[in-house]
N, C-alpha and C positions, 0 to 999 in steps of 0.2 A: 230563580232565591239568592243572596248574594253570599252567606254559609254551607259553607262545604260537609260543614255535619249535617243537615238537616236535607241532604241529595239522599232523594228514595228512588226508591227501583221505576216510583211511581211517574217522580219525574222525570226517568227514561223513560220511561212505555210510555206517555204524553208528551211529546214538544213543540214546544211554540216556537212560530217563524216567522216573520216580517215579509208581511207581501206590500207590493202599492194597493190591493182592493182591503186590507185590516190582517191582523193577525189569522194566523194559517197554522191549526192544532192536526197534529201527524199519532198515530193514538198505533205504539208496535205491538207484540208480546204476540210469543213463542211460532215468528217469522211469518204470521202476517201486517198487515200490514194498512192501516183505511185514514184517509187524508180530512177531518171536518174542517168545517169552519167558525163551531162554537166547541165550545171548550167541554158543551152538557152531553154531544154529542159523540164528546171524544170516551169522554170515558162510560157509557155509556156502547164501546162501542169495544175499550181495554175488558169491560165486563165481559160481553162476548166469546172473548178470546178465550178469558180464564177462563168461563163454567161452561165453555166444548172442548176445554182442554183437558178441565177435569172427569168432565164427565164421559171421554172417550179413554182415558183410565182407568177409572173405573168397572166403563162398562156399563153402567147409564143409562139407559135409551137417552135415545134427546130427541125423537118426536117419534110418534105413533108407525104406525107399516102403510109400507105404499097400500093404496086402492086401482083398482081395475076401474077405471069409468069409459061411457059411452058418455063422446061429445056430436053432435053435428054424424053421426053412422060414423062418428071415427073411433075406436075401442082406445083408448092410454090408459097408462095410469099417472096418478093425481099424488101427489107426495103426504104424507100424514101429517097431522100438527104436532104442534111443538105439545112436549107434554106441560103437562104442570110440575110434576117439578121440578122444570128444566126452567119453567119462568120464573118460580118459587128461589131458587138458586141466581137466575139471574138478578132478580130483585137484592135481594139480600146481599149479593155479588157489591151491585151498586152506593147500597146503604152504608156499605161498611167502605169502599173507594174513600164514598159521600167525608163519613165519619174520621180517618185518617188525613184528608186533608184538611174539610178544618182544624185540626186537634194542629198537626203540622203552622196551622198561619197564629193558629193563636202563642203556641212556643217561638214564632218571628216574633210574632209583635214582643212575648216576652223579652226577647233575646234582643231584640231591637233599643228597650227601653233599657235596659242592663246597661249595655254597650255604650250605649249615651254616657245613663250615670256614671258610669265606672271612667270613660274619657272628663267627663267637669271635674269629678274625684284628683286624678291625678294628674291635672291644669291647674288645679284649687295644690297640691301638691307639692309640685312643682314650684309654682309662685309663692307658698311660703316657703320652700327650700334656696330660695333663691335673696329673699329676704332677709332670712334669717339669720339672727345676732352671729358675733364671733365673740366662741368663748362655750356657749351651749351645746350639750350633747347632738 
């Protein structure tokens, strides 16, 4: 973004780097980093980092308990599936991130229009001041 006033935590969490192969998106949050080839994937990973941190701090279970299974005569532990509560929280987080980014884009387009209009107005005022006859206030 050109305007520093609109630089947000999402911009700091998802950074874009230009590479010879195309843009590279890096999602960083709560000490975790993930490099992604698409912005969509970076948003999903950012939501994953945020949701996992929130669930860890609140004490909610992210996964069902592990279960013991037997495969090819070998007994092993299988990690439990992700809980519905966690999946819904992750989906809400992704939707909110997208909504915030959409609003930011709308604000940025409005700001660009306002800035161009303001620059035209200032230019016209300066031109009028330059040709103002002497003796006028």
